[in-house]
N, C-alpha and C positions, 0 to 999 in steps of 0.2 A: 803677433796674432796669426791665426790660421788662414786669414784672408786679407787681401789688400782692398777688396771691394766692400762697400757698406753692407751690413747685414744686421738682423736682429733674430734671436731665437728665444722663444718664450713658451711657458706653460701656464695655463689658466688654473685658478684654484680648484683642487679636487679632481682634476682631469688626468687622463691616462695617455695623453699624447702631447708631443711638443711640435711646435711649428717653426720652421726656418723660412725667413723672408730675406732674399738676397736682391739688392739693388743692382740692376744690369749696367749702370754706369757709375762713375765715381764723382759725379757732380754733387755739390751740397745744395740740395733743393730746399727752398724756404716755404713754409706754410703761412700764407698771408692772413687768412681770416677764418680758418677752420671750415671752409665750405668746399675744400678739395677732398680727394680720395687717396688713401694710402695709410702708411704707418707714421704716426706723428710722435715727435719727441720734443716736448714743450718745456721751457724754463719756468721758474717761480715767478719772475718778473714778466708780466704780460706785455711790457713795453719792449722786451727783447724778442729776437726772432726764434720761432719754432722751426725745427728741422723735419722735413717730410721725405719719406721714401714713397714716391708716387706709385699708385696701384698699377698703372700701365707700364711701369719700369721695374716691377718686382717679379721674381720667380718664387713661387710658394712650394714648399715641400713639407709634408706632415709625416712624423715618425711615431711609432708606438713607443711609449715610455717604458724603460726598464732600468730602474735604479734601486739601489739598496738603501734602506733607511740609515742615515748617518747619526751616530751618537758621539758627540764631541765633549771633551772636558772643557771647563770654562777657561777662557783666555785670561792670562794674568794681566792685571791692571798695572801698567807702568806709566802712569800719567804724571806729567810734570806739574809741580806745585803751582807755577805761574799760570799754567793753562786753566787750572781750576779757579784760581783767584780772578783771572780775567773774566771767566764766565759768571762767577758769583757777582762781580761788580755790574755786569750787564743785566743780570737778573734783578738785582736791587734797583737799578735805574728803571727797568721796565715796570716793576711793582709800584715804584713811586709815581711813574707816569699814570698808571691806572688809578691810583688813589687820589691823584690831584687833577684828573681830567675826566672826560666822559667816555674814555676808552674802557671797555669791559674786559678785553682779553688780548694778549699779544703772544704769538708763538715765537720763541727765541731758540736759536740753534747754534751749533758750533761744528767745526771741521777738525777731525783728528787724523794726523798723518802717521802712517806706519810704513816701515821699510818693506819693500816687496820681497816675498820669498820665492822659492823655486816653482810654486804652483802657477800654471798658466790660467788665463781666464776661463777656458773651457772646463778645466778641472774644478775651478771654483763654482761655476754654474752647475756642474753635475752634483757637487756637494750640497748646494742650495736646494736642488730638486729633492734630494733625499732627506733634507732636514726640515723643510717648510712646505708640507703638502697643502696647507690651507691658504698659501700666498700666491700672488702673481709673480712668478719667477722669470727673470729675463737677463739676457746678455745682449748689449747693443754696441755697435761699433761703426764709426765713420772715420776714414783716414784724416779728414780735415777737422774733426771735432774731438775724437777720443773714444775711450772705452768705458762703458758704465755697466754695472751689474747690480741687481737688487732682488728683493723678495718683499713685495708690498702687500699689506693686509687690507688696503683700502681701495674700493672701486670709486672712481669719480663719476662715471656715467656709462650706462649701457642702453642701447636702443636697437630694437628689432621689430619691424612692422609697426613702427611708431609707438611701441610700448617702451616706456622709460623705467629704468631701475637705477637707483643710487643708494647712498647710505650716509649716515653721519657716524663718525667714529672719533671718540675722544676719551680721555682718562687712561691712565696706565698704572698697572701694578704687576709685580712679579708673580707668576703662577706657582703655587705651592700645592703639589699633589695631595689629594685627600681633604682639602679645606675649601670652604665656600668663600667666594670673594665678598668683601665688605667694602663698600664705596663711601668715601667721605663726601660732604656737601660740596666741596670744591670741585671734585670730579663730576658729580651729578650736574652742577651748574654749568661746567664747561661743556659737557655733552649737550645740555639743553640749548646753549648758545648756538652750537653747530646745527642741531636739528631745526631750530627756528629759522636760521639763515637759509638753509637749503630749501625748506618748504616755502619760505617767502620768495626766494628767487626762482623757484620752479613755477609758482602760481600763475604768472602772466603767460606762460608758455604751455602749461600742462593742465589737462582736465582729469577728473576722476582720481584726484590725488589722495593716496592712503599711506599710512605709516604704521609700522609694527610697534609693539611695546619695546622699550629699551631693554636690552639683555646683555649679558657678559659673553664676549667672544674671545677665544684663545688664538693668539698669533705667536707661534714659536713658544718661547718661555715667558711671554707676557700676556696679560689680560687687558681688554679694553671694553668700554661701554659702546654698544652699537645699536642703531635704529635703522631698519630697512625702510626705504621710501620708494613708492612706485606710482605710475600714472600713465597717461596717454598724451602724446604730443598733439596739441590743438591743430586743426586744419589751417593750413597756410603758414604755420610756424616752421622754422628751420633749426636744425640741431646746433649749427654754429653760433646762433644767437644765445642759446642756452649755455653752451660752453663758456662763452665770454662773460656771462653773468655769474656763473658758478665759481670760476677760477680767478684767484685762489680762494678757497673756502676758509672759514674760521679755524678749521682743523689744522691748517698749515700757515695761516696768516694772523687772523685775529678779528676783533670787532670794535668799532666800525672798521670795515676793510681798508678804506683809504688812509685813515689815521694810523692804523696798526702797521700797514705796509710802509708808510713813510718812516715810522719809528725803526722798523727793521732795516730798511735801506740806509738810514742815517747812523745807526748805533751798532749794528751787529758786527761790523768790522771786517767782513769778507763777502765775496760774491757767491751766493748759493748756487748759481748756475742752474743745472737741471734738477737739483734736489728740491723737493716739494713742488716741482712742476708736475706734468703728467705725461703718460705715454700710452700708445696702443693703436688699434685699428680704427681708422676714421672713415666711416661710410663705405667700408669694403664689403662688396656683395650685399649692399643695402643694410649692413650691420655695423654699429659702432660699439667698441668695447675699450674704454679708457680707464686707466688706473693712476692713482696718485703715486709719485715717485718717492716712496718712503723706504726706510731700511736699505739704503743703497750705498754704493761705493764707486769712486772714480779711480781707474787703474792707469798709471803712467809707466814710463820705462823703469823708474827707480822706486816709486812710492805708490801706496794705496791710501786714498783719502776717504775716510768714513764720515758720513754726514748724519748728525743726530740732533734732535731738538724736542721741545715740549711746550705746551701752552701754560701761560701764567694768568692768574686773576688776582683780585685784591686780597684774596686769602692765601696766596702762595707764600712759601718760605724758600729762600734761595738754596739752602742746603738740600732740601728734599727734591727740588727741581733739578739740581745738579746730579743727584743720585739717579733720577729718572733717565737722564741722558747716558749715564754709565751703564744702566741696565739695557738700554736700547742698543748701545754700541756693542754689547756682548753678543747680540743676535748675529751681527755680521762677523765679529771676530771669531766666532765658533768655527767658521769654515776656513780660517787662515792657517 
């Protein structure tokens, strides 16, 4: 790495500047209950510890963004047959659980290991910037935790002057230039699950709640269904309570949340760690800006681990859900 001290560098969607936050010590600070200030990196499992770069221990530098748009050829798929078979079995088990219980949706994921090439993380970050203008692009490092890199299309929560912005994002299909997206009932239902959950969990804390019509949003080479949701935090309410109620959303976990999460932890077969967690500025300068950690990779000395997943419902088919993870993996593979 270029630094032995903890740091994160990021660019928000459609912005023309990047921000570097450097932690002034090498301590692994823990975010206890999201009522602290700083840059937070939180795991999927909210029973595990989130990492915090405390605001008072951070140095902030802002740079003007200057990158060239990157056009990459598709990364060849060299997936082992047993990897596909394992994930297909997991998908079948998840669909059976939904069909035989009151669970409506489960988000199932996998981790794909690729040998590390000569590119360093900063080069990969630069390529992500030029490839995914509409995403939250970041490079995060802590010597005691590791190196993560990603380009997320999904905002978890944003607040400034008590004004709240979030979204529901679900459904996936490959973008085909010159054609209009046609969504199946399965994707529409999945999107509605997420929208209903977000609005229900915002309601106790937020007033003047409004949502947009659902529309198709482009993220790299993929399309998703998206609904924007806004409101105002009620007097006396605190944002850390809202975060704890929202995370993990049905977009990364399922419904009901407790049952879906239990299935994931029992059957998925690996530790998601920070994948499908969230990251971003927490109450920094009275502003919070958090994003779901999707389309991400973990970089080690020898390997790169790419994390991908998708939501299943009673109408899902294992083969199509497998192909969705293949399409999502290509987003990150394009920069390797």
